[in-house]
Structure formats: C-alpha cells, structure tokens
MIDO-857235 format. One line per field, with one value per residue (C-alpha): x, y, z; chain; residue number from 1; residue in one letter. Coordinates in pm, 1 decimal, m for minus. Layout:
u <- X,...
v <- Y,...
w <- Z,...
kette <- A,...
nr <- NUM,...
rest <- a,...
// end
This chain:
u <- 859.1,768.1,801.2,846.0,624.9,780.0,691.5,592.3,359.3,494.9,359.3,507.7,401.1,274.7,616.7,798.4,599.7,704.7,520.5,589.7,652.1,464.0,396.3,263.1,137.2,69.8,m229.0,m376.9,m752.9,m839.1,m1177.7,m1158.6,m1121.8,m1451.9,m1632.2,m1496.2,m1580.0,m1931.7,m1972.8,m1851.8,m2030.4,m2345.2,m2295.6,m2398.9,m2449.8,m2453.4,m2189.2,m1948.0,m2072.7,m2278.7,m2059.9,m2360.5,m2507.7,m2167.7,m2104.2,m2415.6,m2331.6,m2122.9,m1784.6,m1851.6,m1688.7,m1700.0,m1538.0,m1434.9,m1624.1,m1512.5,m1482.4,m1236.8,m987.7,m1075.7,m990.6,m632.8,m576.9,m712.7,m469.1,m170.5,m300.1,m397.5,m99.3,212.3,165.0,88.1,m6.4,m144.7,m323.6,m446.3,m809.4,m994.1,m1161.7,m1280.4,m1213.5,m1306.2,m1233.1,m1311.4,m1329.0,m1196.1,m1215.0,m1311.0,m1079.8,m1108.8,m994.9,m618.9,m564.5,m278.8,m320.3,m26.7,m167.3,16.8,m66.0,135.2,141.7,1.4,m82.3,m20.0,m213.9,m12.0,m303.9,m489.7,m235.1,m445.4,m283.1,m431.0,m299.7,m326.5,m450.5,m374.4,m425.0,m303.2,m328.5,m63.1,m85.9,m17.4,m376.2,m545.4,m811.2,m884.0,m768.5,m867.8,m766.2,m802.8,m783.6,m669.6,m585.0,m223.5,m80.0,155.9,309.6,511.2,330.2,492.7,289.5,333.8,175.6,m141.2,m120.2,m466.2,m566.7,m577.4,m938.1,m1055.6,m1407.7,m1472.6,m1787.2,m1778.2,m2117.5,m2002.5,m1686.8,m1884.6,m2125.5,m1829.6,m1710.2,m2057.3,m2115.0,m1835.9,m2093.1,m2367.3,m2560.4,m2444.7,m2695.4,m2657.4,m2456.8,m2537.3,m2300.5,m2272.0,m2230.6,m2059.8,m2200.0,m2366.8,m2452.8,m2402.5,m2534.1,m2268.2,m2205.5,m2580.2,m2651.3,m2374.1,m2501.6,m2862.0,m2763.7,m2573.8,m2887.8,m3100.5,m2852.9,m2873.9,m2520.0,m2571.9,m2828.6,m2715.1,m2741.3,m2701.6,m2511.5,m2517.5,m2739.0,m3080.2,m3218.6,m2924.1,m2944.9,m3316.9,m3263.2,m3008.7,m3242.1,m3530.5,m3317.6,m3182.5,m3505.8,m3372.6,m3615.3,m3524.9,m3817.6,m3708.4,m3358.6,m3241.4,m3094.8,m2888.4,m2906.1,m2581.0,m2488.7,m2179.3,m1919.4,m1686.2,m1969.8,m2077.8,m1732.1,m1725.6,m2079.0,m2024.1,m1704.5,m1883.9,m2158.0,m1897.1,m1717.4,m2031.1,m2143.0,m2441.9,m2285.7,m2034.3,m1867.5,m1807.7,m1836.5,m1696.8,m1947.8,m1886.9,m1628.9,m1250.6,m1065.1,m866.2,m1186.1,m1307.4,m967.9,m882.0,m1185.1,m1094.8,m735.3,m814.7,m649.1,m930.4,m1244.3,m1133.1,m1122.4,m753.2,m621.9,m270.6,m254.1,m144.2,m440.3,m403.0,m603.2,m653.1,m786.3,m948.0,m917.0,m1107.1,m894.2,m1027.3,m678.6,m587.2,m714.7,m816.8,m870.2,m564.5,m526.8,m318.4,m188.8,m137.9,m259.4,m462.0,m350.4,23.2,227.7,579.5,538.8,831.6,941.1,737.3,435.0,462.1,443.4,96.2,m1.1,82.3,m84.4,m403.1,m407.6,m338.0,m627.2,m859.8,m747.0,m809.0,m1156.7,m1213.4,m1132.0,m756.3,m603.4,m243.4,m234.5,71.3,222.0,449.7,660.9,700.5,994.6,1139.4,1369.5,1377.3,1724.8,1830.3,2035.4,2133.1,2040.4,1669.2,1542.4,1230.3,1438.4,1611.4,1280.1,1128.4,1406.1,1367.6,990.7,1037.1,1280.8,1039.9,773.0,1016.6,1060.4,686.0,666.1,419.6,176.1,m61.4,86.8,367.9,594.1,848.2,1030.8,1159.4,960.6,899.5,533.5,567.0,736.9,465.5,172.3,320.1,453.4,616.4,803.6,910.9,1043.7,1225.3,1406.2,1479.6,1272.3,1166.0,905.7,555.3,454.4,605.4,351.6,61.7,45.1,m273.4,m147.3,71.7,251.8,367.5,663.9,459.3,121.3,212.2,316.0,20.8,m230.5,m83.7,m98.8,m461.6,m583.5,m400.4,m565.8,m902.2,m876.3,m643.2,m715.7,m1088.3,m1059.4,m1342.7,m1208.1,m1337.9,m1158.0,m1159.0,m958.4,m840.1,m670.7,m937.4,m1211.3,m1443.4,m1384.9,m1407.1,m1520.4,m1295.5,m1397.8,m1288.7,m1524.7,m1492.3,m1607.2,m1936.8,m2226.8,m2122.8,m1769.7,m1909.3,m2150.4,m1870.7,m1665.0,m1962.1,m1955.6,m1592.0,m1675.9,m1967.1,m1732.1,m1482.5,m1755.1,m1883.7,m1528.8,m1497.0,m1819.6,m1669.1,m1352.4,m1554.9,m1755.4,m1431.3
v <- m1354.2,m1595.9,m1970.3,m2216.1,m2522.6,m2819.3,m3184.4,m3107.5,m2851.7,m2699.9,m2432.4,m2142.8,m2138.8,m1838.1,m1786.1,m1802.2,m1515.2,m1154.8,m829.4,m728.9,m1082.4,m1151.3,m1411.7,m1384.1,m1575.5,m1481.0,m1621.6,m1550.5,m1579.6,m1825.8,m1920.3,m2256.6,m2080.7,m1900.0,m2213.9,m2428.1,m2166.7,m2136.4,m2514.8,m2557.2,m2254.6,m2262.3,m1891.5,m1872.3,m1495.9,m1411.4,m1143.7,m1434.4,m1703.7,m1538.6,m1344.6,m1190.7,m1055.4,m945.6,m732.4,m529.6,m495.2,m255.7,m408.0,m488.4,m831.7,m1150.0,m1094.3,m1334.9,m1392.2,m1150.8,m1443.5,m1614.2,m1343.7,m1381.1,m1749.7,m1665.3,m1510.1,m1829.8,m2027.3,m1847.5,m1855.9,m2221.2,m2364.6,m2170.3,m1856.8,m1964.7,m2291.6,m2623.5,m2594.2,m2240.4,m2168.6,m1877.5,m1640.0,m1355.4,m1176.2,m827.9,m731.8,m447.1,m496.8,m206.5,m329.7,m643.6,m923.8,m1004.2,m1316.3,m1290.5,m1056.5,m1157.4,m1094.5,m1044.8,m1144.7,m1052.0,m1114.5,m929.9,m986.4,m668.1,m762.8,m1055.4,m1143.3,m1363.4,m1445.2,m1645.6,m1690.1,m1483.6,m1293.0,m1019.2,m1011.8,m727.7,m857.8,m690.5,m801.7,m592.0,m663.1,m670.6,m290.7,m242.0,m133.3,m230.6,m499.7,m623.3,m513.4,m577.9,m797.6,m1149.7,m1278.7,m1635.5,m1865.8,m1956.3,m2304.4,m2345.8,m2677.8,m2751.9,m2950.6,m3096.1,m3313.3,m3448.4,m3208.7,m3354.8,m3335.6,m3265.2,m3386.9,m3133.6,m3033.6,m2889.1,m2782.9,m2803.7,m2617.0,m2591.0,m2425.7,m2144.1,m2087.0,m2103.7,m1843.6,m1625.6,m1619.3,m1548.2,m1273.8,m1066.2,m953.7,m850.6,m555.4,m602.0,m667.1,m990.0,m976.1,m1141.5,m1434.0,m1659.1,m2025.0,m2216.3,m2566.4,m2642.1,m2999.2,m3197.4,m3188.4,m2971.3,m2726.1,m2655.8,m2669.8,m2423.5,m2120.2,m2200.6,m2206.7,m1880.4,m1733.9,m1838.4,m1663.3,m1340.8,m1354.5,m1389.4,m1394.2,m1697.9,m1720.2,m2086.2,m2130.5,m2479.4,m2746.1,m2657.0,m3010.5,m3147.1,m2867.0,m2925.7,m3300.7,m3251.7,m3008.8,m3254.0,m3544.1,m3346.1,m3165.4,m2817.7,m2542.3,m2336.9,m2097.7,m1750.2,m1866.8,m1766.1,m2042.2,m1967.8,m2275.8,m2375.5,m2719.3,m2817.0,m2714.7,m2538.4,m2319.6,m2258.2,m2123.1,m1891.8,m1763.2,m1703.7,m1507.4,m1304.4,m1215.2,m1091.5,m898.9,m710.7,m637.4,m872.4,m1036.1,m919.9,m1255.2,m1601.8,m1943.1,m2273.3,m2556.2,m2918.7,m2848.9,m2861.6,m2558.5,m2535.5,m2496.1,m2198.5,m2031.8,m2065.6,m1851.9,m1610.0,m1549.3,m1521.8,m1202.2,m1134.2,m1217.5,m1285.3,m1092.7,m1016.2,m695.4,m560.7,m757.9,m1122.2,m1351.8,m1549.9,m1759.5,m1712.8,m1966.8,m1818.1,m2074.0,m2063.5,m2298.0,m2395.7,m2381.3,m2038.2,m1709.2,m1548.1,m1636.2,m1737.4,m1639.0,m1885.6,m1792.0,m1916.7,m2275.4,m2311.9,m2093.6,m2014.1,m2334.5,m2193.4,m1816.6,m1587.0,m1308.3,m1060.9,m1292.9,m1307.3,m929.8,m939.6,m1251.7,m1074.4,m749.1,m935.1,m1107.1,m785.2,m609.1,m899.0,m893.4,m519.0,m570.2,m823.6,m551.5,m591.5,m245.4,m366.0,m745.8,m941.2,m1133.7,m1435.2,m1543.7,m1917.9,m2145.4,m2454.0,m2244.2,m1896.2,m1799.2,m1680.2,m1932.8,m1966.8,m2335.1,m2246.6,m2000.1,m1934.3,m1784.0,m1540.0,m1438.2,m1394.4,m1156.7,m966.8,m936.0,m790.8,m532.6,m454.7,m384.8,m152.8,39.0,66.5,m191.9,m386.9,m174.7,m210.9,m501.2,m588.6,m850.8,m1087.1,m1384.7,m1632.1,m1799.0,m2168.6,m2260.0,m2313.0,m1977.5,m1803.1,m1929.0,m2016.9,m1751.4,m2027.5,m2163.2,m1813.3,m1733.5,m2066.5,m1976.5,m1626.5,m1457.7,m1105.8,m998.4,m844.9,m1118.0,m1433.7,m1627.8,m1406.0,m1412.1,m1315.5,m1417.0,m1715.3,m1679.0,m2021.5,m2089.7,m2272.6,m2425.0,m2773.6,m2659.8,m2421.9,m2686.6,m2925.0,m2662.1,m2574.6,m2933.4,m3047.2,m2768.4,m2871.6,m3247.5,m3276.1,m2952.1,m2938.2,m2595.4,m2433.8,m2315.1,m2055.9,m1981.2,m1695.7,m1594.3,m1232.9,m1010.2,m1052.7,m801.5,m982.6,m1221.0,m1588.7,m1865.4,m2157.3,m2459.7,m2821.8,m3097.6,m3234.0,m2906.7,m2903.4,m2665.8,m2478.3,m2425.7,m2297.4,m2062.9,m1927.0,m1865.0,m1676.9,m1454.2,m1361.4,m1292.1,m1074.2,m880.8,m821.1,m723.8,m455.1,m329.4,m305.1,m102.2,147.5,179.1,240.0,514.7,678.2
w <- 2639.7,2363.3,2404.0,2120.6,2090.7,2276.1,2322.4,2681.4,2834.4,3157.3,3387.3,3580.8,3942.2,4133.0,4294.3,3957.9,3807.6,3867.7,3800.7,3438.9,3310.1,2989.6,2721.3,2369.1,2067.5,1707.2,1519.5,1173.2,1124.3,847.5,700.7,877.7,1214.0,1161.2,1045.3,1329.5,1592.2,1451.9,1450.3,1810.4,1958.7,1747.3,1669.6,1303.5,1300.9,926.4,992.9,1033.6,796.1,520.1,269.3,93.6,416.9,544.3,234.8,314.7,683.8,888.7,803.3,431.9,465.1,671.4,1012.1,1285.1,1608.9,1881.7,2121.8,1885.1,1978.1,2345.8,2342.3,2242.5,2587.3,2738.2,2523.6,2673.9,3031.5,3018.5,2833.9,2934.6,3144.5,3412.6,3232.3,3358.6,3691.6,3623.0,3715.1,3554.4,3802.0,3580.1,3253.8,3130.7,2769.3,2531.2,2154.0,1950.3,1591.0,1396.1,1288.6,918.6,737.1,689.6,985.9,1215.9,1589.0,1824.3,2163.5,2484.4,2851.8,3118.5,3495.1,3657.9,4019.3,4255.7,4570.5,4808.1,5039.0,4775.1,4486.0,4247.6,3960.4,3743.4,3386.8,3138.1,2801.9,2469.4,2108.3,1814.7,1442.8,1171.3,1140.1,1510.5,1578.4,1903.4,1854.2,2208.9,2553.3,2911.5,3200.9,3335.4,3692.0,3757.6,4042.8,3965.8,4032.3,4327.5,4218.4,3906.2,3639.8,3328.1,3094.9,2741.0,2494.3,2343.0,1964.2,1830.6,1484.6,1201.9,1142.5,812.2,725.3,354.6,256.1,m120.3,m136.0,91.9,m113.6,m436.9,m302.3,m202.9,m563.5,m696.2,m438.1,m597.7,m856.0,m612.6,m752.5,m1113.2,m1390.1,m1591.3,m1912.5,m2246.6,m2306.3,m2611.5,m2518.6,m2799.2,m2856.0,m2516.4,m2609.3,m2289.6,m1931.9,m1769.9,m2054.1,m2077.5,m1704.5,m1614.0,m1806.5,m1711.9,m1344.1,m1393.1,m1551.6,m1252.6,m1023.1,m1222.5,m1359.9,m1736.0,m2015.0,m2215.0,m2590.8,m2687.2,m3013.4,m3164.2,m3321.6,m3180.9,m3196.5,m2997.5,m2738.6,m2686.4,m2660.4,m2380.5,m2202.8,m2220.2,m2099.5,m1800.8,m1718.6,m1799.1,m1895.3,m2201.8,m2167.7,m2274.6,m2372.4,m2719.9,m2937.6,m3248.1,m3467.8,m3642.4,m3776.4,m3575.6,m3315.6,m3559.4,m3683.8,m3323.3,m3236.8,m3538.3,m3478.1,m3105.6,m3178.3,m3447.5,m3197.8,m2951.9,m3223.8,m3332.1,m2974.9,m2949.2,m2641.7,m2381.1,m2308.9,m2452.1,m2292.1,m2410.0,m2431.9,m2529.6,m2797.3,m2793.3,m2661.3,m2985.1,m3186.1,m2986.4,m2942.1,m3311.9,m3387.3,m3107.2,m3224.6,m3595.4,m3723.7,m3968.6,m3771.1,m3414.9,m3088.6,m3049.7,m2894.2,m2846.3,m2521.0,m2514.0,m2445.5,m2120.9,m1877.2,m1503.2,m1253.5,m944.1,m663.5,m334.2,m121.6,225.0,378.4,238.6,376.3,46.3,m321.0,m526.8,m891.7,m1095.8,m1440.2,m1708.2,m1691.3,m2011.1,m2303.9,m2324.5,m2333.4,m2292.0,m2257.2,m2331.1,m2100.1,m2304.5,m2292.1,m1913.0,m1889.7,m2046.7,m1850.7,m1524.6,m1626.8,m1719.9,m1380.5,m1189.1,m1361.1,m1278.1,m914.3,m899.0,m1041.7,m761.0,m507.4,m448.2,m477.8,m506.8,m548.3,m438.4,m731.4,m675.7,m974.3,m920.2,m983.7,m816.3,m597.0,m448.4,m570.5,m914.8,m1108.5,m1474.4,m1454.4,m1432.7,m1692.3,m1487.1,m1202.7,m1438.0,m1592.9,m1247.1,m1148.5,m1476.0,m1431.3,m1083.0,m1218.0,m1503.4,m1240.8,m1061.9,m1389.6,m1454.3,m1733.6,m1518.6,m1320.6,m1028.9,m832.0,m592.2,m753.7,m601.0,m741.4,m793.1,m515.9,m467.8,m420.8,m45.8,4.7,m195.1,11.4,352.7,590.2,794.8,491.4,389.0,735.9,753.0,430.2,560.7,290.2,386.9,135.6,131.3,m116.8,33.4,236.8,134.2,m246.8,m430.2,m775.6,m865.0,m1198.9,m1315.2,m1546.2,m1810.2,m1885.1,m1762.5,m1414.7,m1390.1,m1487.2,m1230.0,m954.3,m1030.2,m1065.8,m752.0,m554.1,m694.6,m642.2,m339.7,m151.7,m237.1,m396.6,m589.3,m925.7,m1167.9,m1493.7,m1741.7,m2049.3,m2056.5,m2311.5,m2581.3,m2661.6,m2421.4,m2129.5,m2222.4,m1988.1,m2076.7,m1875.7,m1875.5,m1981.1,m1625.7,m1466.9,m1279.9,m1337.6,m1021.8,m1154.2,m1482.8,m1304.6,m1083.1,m1397.1,m1543.3,m1235.1,m1304.3,m1669.7,m1555.5,m1328.8,m1611.9,m1860.3,m1623.7,m1575.6,m1953.3,m1965.7,m1719.9,m1927.6,m2243.9,m2068.3,m1955.0
kette <- A,A,A,A,A,A,A,A,A,A,A,A,A,A,A,A,A,A,A,A,A,A,A,A,A,A,A,A,A,A,A,A,A,A,A,A,A,A,A,A,A,A,A,A,A,A,A,A,A,A,A,A,A,A,A,A,A,A,A,A,A,A,A,A,A,A,A,A,A,A,A,A,A,A,A,A,A,A,A,A,A,A,A,A,A,A,A,A,A,A,A,A,A,A,A,A,A,A,A,A,A,A,A,A,A,A,A,A,A,A,A,A,A,A,A,A,A,A,A,A,A,A,A,A,A,A,A,A,A,A,A,A,A,A,A,A,A,A,A,A,A,A,A,A,A,A,A,A,A,A,A,A,A,A,A,A,A,A,A,A,A,A,A,A,A,A,A,A,A,A,A,A,A,A,A,A,A,A,A,A,A,A,A,A,A,A,A,A,A,A,A,A,A,A,A,A,A,A,A,A,A,A,A,A,A,A,A,A,A,A,A,A,A,A,A,A,A,A,A,A,A,A,A,A,A,A,A,A,A,A,A,A,A,A,A,A,A,A,A,A,A,A,A,A,A,A,A,A,A,A,A,A,A,A,A,A,A,A,A,A,A,A,A,A,A,A,A,A,A,A,A,A,A,A,A,A,A,A,A,A,A,A,A,A,A,A,A,A,A,A,A,A,A,A,A,A,A,A,A,A,A,A,A,A,A,A,A,A,A,A,A,A,A,A,A,A,A,A,A,A,A,A,A,A,A,A,A,A,A,A,A,A,A,A,A,A,A,A,A,A,A,A,A,A,A,A,A,A,A,A,A,A,A,A,A,A,A,A,A,A,A,A,A,A,A,A,A,A,A,A,A,A,A,A,A,A,A,A,A,A,A,A,A,A,A,A,A,A,A,A,A,A,A,A,A,A,A,A,A,A,A,A,A,A,A,A,A,A,A,A,A,A,A,A,A,A,A,A,A,A,A,A,A,A,A,A,A,A,A,A,A,A,A,A,A,A,A,A,A,A,A,A,A,A,A,A,A,A,A,A,A,A,A,A,A,A,A,A,A,A,A,A,A,A,A,A,A,A,A,A
nr <- 1,2,3,4,5,6,7,8,9,10,11,12,13,14,15,16,17,18,19,20,21,22,23,24,25,26,27,28,29,30,31,32,33,34,35,36,37,38,39,40,41,42,43,44,45,46,47,48,49,50,51,52,53,54,55,56,57,58,59,60,61,62,63,64,65,66,67,68,69,70,71,72,73,74,75,76,77,78,79,80,81,82,83,84,85,86,87,88,89,90,91,92,93,94,95,96,97,98,99,100,101,102,103,104,105,106,107,108,109,110,111,112,113,114,115,116,117,118,119,120,121,122,123,124,125,126,127,128,129,130,131,132,133,134,135,136,137,138,139,140,141,142,143,144,145,146,147,148,149,150,151,152,153,154,155,156,157,158,159,160,161,162,163,164,165,166,167,168,169,170,171,172,173,174,175,176,177,178,179,180,181,182,183,184,185,186,187,188,189,190,191,192,193,194,195,196,197,198,199,200,201,202,203,204,205,206,207,208,209,210,211,212,213,214,215,216,217,218,219,220,221,222,223,224,225,226,227,228,229,230,231,232,233,234,235,236,237,238,239,240,241,242,243,244,245,246,247,248,249,250,251,252,253,254,255,256,257,258,259,260,261,262,263,264,265,266,267,268,269,270,271,272,273,274,275,276,277,278,279,280,281,282,283,284,285,286,287,288,289,290,291,292,293,294,295,296,297,298,299,300,301,302,303,304,305,306,307,308,309,310,311,312,313,314,315,316,317,318,319,320,321,322,323,324,325,326,327,328,329,330,331,332,333,334,335,336,337,338,339,340,341,342,343,344,345,346,347,348,349,350,351,352,353,354,355,356,357,358,359,360,361,362,363,364,365,366,367,368,369,370,371,372,373,374,375,376,377,378,379,380,381,382,383,384,385,386,387,388,389,390,391,392,393,394,395,396,397,398,399,400,401,402,403,404,405,406,407,408,409,410,411,412,413,414,415,416,417,418,419,420,421,422,423,424,425,426,427,428,429,430,431,432,433,434,435,436,437,438,439,440,441,442,443,444,445,446,447,448,449,450,451,452,453,454,455,456,457,458,459,460,461,462,463,464,465,466,467,468,469,470
rest <- m,h,r,a,v,h,q,y,i,e,n,r,t,y,d,e,i,a,i,g,d,h,a,q,l,v,r,t,l,k,p,n,d,i,h,l,f,a,a,v,s,g,d,v,n,p,t,h,v,d,p,e,f,a,r,s,g,q,f,r,e,v,v,g,h,s,m,w,g,s,t,l,f,s,t,i,l,g,t,e,f,p,g,p,g,t,v,y,v,s,q,s,l,k,y,w,r,p,v,s,i,g,d,t,l,n,v,v,v,t,c,r,e,k,f,d,h,n,n,h,i,i,f,e,c,l,a,t,n,q,d,g,l,k,v,i,d,g,c,a,e,v,l,a,p,t,e,k,i,k,r,p,r,v,n,l,p,e,v,t,i,s,d,k,e,l,r,y,q,h,l,v,s,l,t,d,g,l,e,p,i,p,i,a,v,a,h,p,c,d,k,e,s,l,g,g,p,l,q,a,m,e,e,g,l,v,i,p,v,l,v,g,p,e,a,k,i,r,a,v,a,e,e,e,g,y,s,l,d,g,v,r,i,v,d,v,p,h,s,h,a,a,a,e,k,a,v,a,m,a,r,n,g,e,v,e,a,l,m,k,g,s,l,h,t,d,e,l,m,s,a,v,v,s,k,a,t,g,l,r,t,e,r,r,i,s,h,v,f,i,a,e,v,p,t,y,s,h,p,l,l,i,t,d,a,a,i,n,i,e,p,s,l,e,d,k,v,d,i,i,q,n,a,i,e,l,a,q,t,m,g,l,t,e,p,k,v,a,i,l,s,a,v,e,t,v,t,s,k,l,r,s,t,i,e,a,a,a,l,c,k,m,a,d,r,g,q,i,k,g,g,v,l,d,g,p,l,a,f,d,n,a,i,s,i,v,a,a,k,t,k,g,i,n,s,p,v,a,g,n,a,d,i,l,v,v,p,d,l,e,s,g,n,m,v,a,k,q,l,e,y,l,a,d,a,v,l,a,g,v,v,l,g,a,r,v,p,i,v,l,t,s,r,a,d,t,s,e,t,r,a,a,s,c,a,i,a,q,l,m,a,h,q,r,r,k,q,i,r,l
// end
C-alpha cells in the first residue's frame, strides 16, 4: 500500500501488520541528494562527486551512493511501516546496478515473517528503477512497536547545496579528450571578455585569436595581470572592424568558432548575417542557453533567448532542430523538447499554443527530426513531474524536459536570467545555424560563464569536423 503525506506521523503496531502487507515510496535521485549525502556521511568518493573522474570509471557518469538507496528502506520502516517506535535489528542488502542522476526508484518493503515471542518482523526489501530493473534487494529485521504512536509530522527545512564550481566543471567536462579549437574573439577589451577566452585556453578548450585594437587589449591584460604570451593578436582599429575581421577569419577557415567580446551583439551579428560576406547557411540562426540548475536533475537547453525576437512557425522549426542537434552532440540520443506557453491546452487566444501543437505534428511527420516533442506545456509542467501529474498530463516530456522552446525572445531571456539569478544556475550560451558556432555572451557574464560557453562551441566545432569528414 502507499500512504500519502499527512500532517501527522502514525505507526502500525505489531498486531496490526499481517504477512504480505507492504508499503512503498518513490524517489528520484537529484544532484543535491548526492551532494547532501556526501556532506553528511563524508563519503566523497570521486565516483559520486567528480564528473571528470566518473566519466573515466566503470559507469561513465556520476552515480549515487549505494547507501542512499538503502536509506529509503529505513525511511519507510521508520516513518510509516511499522513507523514510530520501530527499532532496527539487522539489514542485509544486495546492490544490482547503480543509480544515476535522474533515476527514479520505486522502493517496497513487504512483511515476510513475524515472531510473536519477541515482536520481531522480517521485511523483504526491493528497489526497482523507472525501467522496472532491480536495483537493490534484501531483507531487514526490526523490533516492531506494540503501542500506537501518533505525532505531528516534523517539517524539515528545504536544503539546497549550490556548488557552482562543480556544475561549471560538469559543463566543461563534456569536451574531455577533444583538442582545443581556434576561436576568434571580437574586441576583447575589458576584464571579462579577455579573461574568459584566456581561462578557456588554460583549460585546453580553445586557442584564442584576439581581434581588436592591440594597444587597448594589452592595456587591459596588464591592468588585470593576464599573460598574453603565445596569444595571437590581430590589430584592427575599432569594434566594427573587429566584428568584420573575426567573421572573415571564420569564413576562410582560419578559426572554427567566434566569440563576442566587449562590443554590442548587433555589431557582431550584423557581420555574421551579411549575405555577401557573412556566415549564413540554409538554417535559421538561433541561440541556445545551456543551464546547469542545482534543483534540476540534468542540464536544460533554453531557446531562443537572444537572437529571434518574435520567431514565426517556420523559424521555430529551425530553432528546435538546432537545439536538438546540440543536445545530441552533448550525448542525448533523443532529447525531450517542451514547447512552452502560458497554458497546456490549445486555444486560439494564444498563438503560441497553436504553434506548439503544429510543431508537434510537424515532428510526427518528420519535419523536425531527432527529438520527442510535446506542447503546449506551461513551464511548471515541463520541468516538474508533480505539476504535470496534478494537471493530468501523461507525456514522456512533461516533468523531464531537456529542451525548453520559448514563444519569443522576451520570455526566453526572462526564463534564462531568472534561473541564473534566482535559482543560481550556471549558464553557457552559443549561437547555432551559422557556418561556425558563436559564443554570444552578455557583458555581465563572468569569465567562468564565457569559458563554459567556449566548451560548448568546442563540442559543436568537433561535431562539424565529423560531418565534413563524412
């Protein structure tokens, strides 16, 4: 049986429990669970907390502590079945497979034997994952309570561990084993726009070519203590010339990516979209934010929040296809795409809901390939399984989206910036659909954000190399 959460916690006594009675709970492993368990237990095995090490290990990804799963049996036994007054005697468990971030465990304890002479009960313990595969099994012996106990449920405070460095390293680790790519940085004439590519260079992500007024670039480097040893500088007089030169270098193959420095986005993108000398392809150019959010189990891709102001239905086809291909390059075979609106039902009063429905049908007909689409979905339904279930939405995308497709630039920019400043997300951004990936950062972005964006550009550039070879 499954019991809902109540204001009180109440036990079942030894006499109230019969052979075959059972209780269960369902829990999804989130990054915070791993970090909290490591902090409380002191178990900082790199298999659990070091993404770079974990990728080279047996499971090829960060996995949860085995004992995290074990504690879920204790949760049931101590809180409801039998509940308060229960005393653990022994526990024997076998671990069949790892629990990865995002895995959902269905944990069941079943009464197997009762011993009247000492009020002991032996429970079978079984945990299966979302695919129905056995993760943990075994048994637990407890001393069951003989008197009824009912107490107010203690509401614990919400605890969140925010480790930006760990999430930043997770983004950067996506490019492990790849050689750095040459990238032209247009007008890197302030602290962050110069520090970002230099940090990315130190981490083996890119080989920056600095395009701008050389005297100004060197002055910033001297003021901030940056070394420019071995870094190529292409001297041009001003930001407009820097944009044109950087685009020309990408066009003739000198570099494999572009990066915006301390110039306006319009300046760089005007050079990029020029029909005569730019980097346009048949695909609509669009922007994707990659967000590592501490309260979400995997990276979120948000598009488009920087290029297309009010995209048409046809524009959104390319925007989605660009994002799907990026997600696939990041290792998602069939990314889940949520088409966002204010509501989850189709209505003529909201154009975005009609377009969402049309996009899903276009995916059914093969006009959008490689992802699983659903929409319209409100933001909460897209990222919260609880919200989706409350609304009665049965969908492989709802509650577990990999890509969020926003109705327009304004809403997308708000979503991304709110995640960054209110949810402590780490953001990386890249422009897709041009001949080369373009790192398009905000003037407020840190060096770490810029370096993480360089990692995504590096990933896309290597994917482009593979396509050219094919």
